[in-house]
N, C-alpha and C positions, 0 to 999 in steps of 0.2 A: 962924445957923441951921446944924444938924447936916445930914450927908449924907441922914438920912431923910429931913427936911424938903425939901430939893431932890426927890426922888424920887417923892414926895406929888402935890409941886407940879407937876411935869412931865407928871405923868398928866393935870392938868386943863387944861391948854394946848391950842390948837388946833392944827392940824398948822403953818401960816405960824408961828407966834410958837414953837412947840418948833422947826422949822427954824432959826430965827433965832438963838433960845438956844443951840443947838448948835453952831452956826457961831460965836458969840460964844466959846461954849468952846474949842473949837478954834484959834480966833486966838490966845487968851489964852493959851493952855498951849504951842501948838508954834509960833507966830508966822505972820505973813499967807503967806510963802513954805512954811510948812510945810503950812499949813491946805491950800493948793494943792496941792501934791504928797500928801499924803492924801487929798483927795478926787479927785484922778486914780486912784487906784488902783480906785475904782468906777466902773466905765463901764457905761451901759446896755445897750449893746451893738445887736445889729441882727438882722432877721431874724423869724421867728414860730417859735418853742421849740415850740409844741405840734403845729406841723406838720409841723417837721422831727423831732420823736420820733415821730410816727406813721410816718414814713419809715423810722428807724431799727429801729424795733421791730416793722417789720409780719410778718415771718419767725420773730420770738420765741415760743416758747411758755412758758407757766408752769411747765411740767414743766424747761423747759430753765433758767430761772431757778433755782429749787429743785435743781437738782442743782449747776448752778455754784457756789450759797450751800455747799451740804454739802460741797463739794471743798476748798472755802477755809477751812471752819470746822472740817472734819475730821468732821461729823455732820450728818446729816438730820433737820429738824425741819419737818416741814410745816405 
């Protein structure tokens, strides 16, 4: 079966089945150690990003963001 058939099939798989198929593909291509090393790059992290973001941005105004964007791009596009 060609690559197009595999893509269509993966769109209909349930999340657990898709996850297993993905892990199987990684293990086949990278080997067990390579698969583990690859997966270790994607950690879920910790904390509450939404709450922390509110703290980081509490004093930032939209005009400040647009002004910074304009400086970096060399033009102002509201």
